[in-house]
C-alpha positions as CSV (number, residue, x, y, z in Angstrom):
1,M,128.6,83.5,38.6
2,T,124.9,83.9,39.4
3,L,122.2,85.7,37.6
4,D,122.6,89.5,37.3
5,P,120.9,91.1,40.3
6,S,118.9,93.5,38.1
7,L,117.1,90.5,36.7
8,L,115.9,89.1,40.1
9,S,112.7,91.2,39.8
10,L,111.7,88.6,37.1
11,M,111.7,85.9,39.8
12,P,108.6,86.5,41.9
13,D,108.0,82.9,42.9
14,S,109.7,80.7,45.5
15,V,110.4,76.9,45.8
16,T,112.1,74.7,48.3
17,I,114.3,71.8,47.4
18,E,115.0,68.9,49.7
19,P,118.1,67.1,48.3
20,Y,117.8,63.4,47.7
21,L,120.2,61.6,50.0
22,S,119.6,57.8,49.7
23,E,117.0,55.1,49.7
24,T,116.1,53.5,53.1
25,S,115.9,49.8,53.7
26,G,112.1,50.1,53.2
27,R,112.8,51.6,49.7
28,D,111.6,55.0,50.7
29,A,113.6,58.1,49.7
30,A,115.5,60.0,52.4
31,Y,116.0,63.7,51.9
32,G,118.2,66.4,53.4
33,A,117.1,69.8,54.8
34,A,114.9,72.0,52.7
35,V,116.5,75.0,51.1
36,T,114.3,77.9,49.8
37,Y,115.1,79.6,46.5
38,Q,113.7,82.6,44.6
39,A,112.4,81.4,41.2
40,Q,110.3,82.0,38.2
41,I,107.7,79.3,37.4
42,L,106.4,79.1,33.9
43,P,104.0,76.8,32.1
44,W,106.2,74.7,29.8
45,T,105.6,71.6,27.7
46,E,108.6,69.6,26.6
47,R,109.2,66.0,25.8
48,V,112.0,64.6,28.0
49,I,113.5,61.1,28.3
50,G,113.8,60.3,32.0
51,R,116.6,58.6,33.9
52,D,114.6,55.4,33.6
53,G,114.4,55.7,29.8
54,R,110.7,56.6,29.8
55,D,109.2,59.3,27.6
56,R,107.7,62.1,29.8
57,R,106.1,65.5,29.2
58,S,106.9,68.4,31.4
59,T,104.1,70.8,32.4
60,A,106.3,73.5,34.1
61,Q,109.7,75.1,34.1
62,V,111.2,76.4,37.3
63,I,114.1,78.8,36.8
64,I,116.4,79.4,39.8
65,P,118.8,82.4,39.5
66,E,122.0,80.5,40.4
67,R,123.8,77.4,39.3
68,L,122.9,74.4,41.4
69,V,123.6,70.7,41.3
70,I,120.2,69.0,41.8
71,D,119.5,65.3,41.7
72,D,116.3,64.6,39.8
73,R,115.2,62.4,42.7
74,S,115.2,65.4,45.0
75,R,111.9,66.8,46.3
76,L,110.7,70.1,44.9
77,T,107.9,72.1,46.6
78,I,106.4,75.1,45.1
79,V,105.8,77.6,47.9
80,S,104.5,80.5,45.8
81,P,102.5,81.2,43.9
82,A,100.1,79.9,46.5
83,G,97.7,77.3,45.2
84,Y,100.0,76.0,42.5
85,T,98.9,72.4,41.6
86,P,100.6,70.1,42.2
87,S,102.6,71.7,45.0
88,Q,105.2,68.9,44.8
89,P,105.6,68.0,41.1
90,P,108.1,65.3,40.2
91,I,111.4,66.6,38.8
92,I,111.7,65.3,35.3
93,A,115.0,67.0,34.3
94,V,117.6,69.5,35.6
95,R,119.6,71.6,33.2
96,P,122.2,74.3,33.7
97,G,121.4,77.5,32.0
98,G,123.8,80.2,31.1
99,G,125.0,82.7,28.5
100,A,126.4,86.1,28.1
101,L,125.7,89.0,30.5
102,G,125.8,86.9,33.7
103,L,122.7,84.8,32.9
104,D,123.8,81.7,34.8
105,H,120.9,79.9,36.3
106,T,119.3,76.4,36.8
107,V,116.3,75.1,34.9
108,I,114.1,72.4,36.4
109,L,111.5,70.7,34.3
110,C,108.6,69.2,36.1
């Protein structure tokens, strides 16, 4: 189930996600085709322990109104609001969101 359509007006921003595919022989990341999603981007500070065990602090939260499986090595680009800095923040964590009343969504901390 996705987010209730009546709540989509709360998602004025947009992002693209290029899914992480693999690492090349040159140790560069390879990505799949970019997919654009409607989103809400909020300032958000949270302490997160990354995949590598390092302590990190998020500076933003990206809420996407559907349940997605996103590898934290994927590439996130903030399309709007225009001028958002950095436009390609690293993904620190990905969490499913959900609850009553059809509030299923995905939360990306970056």
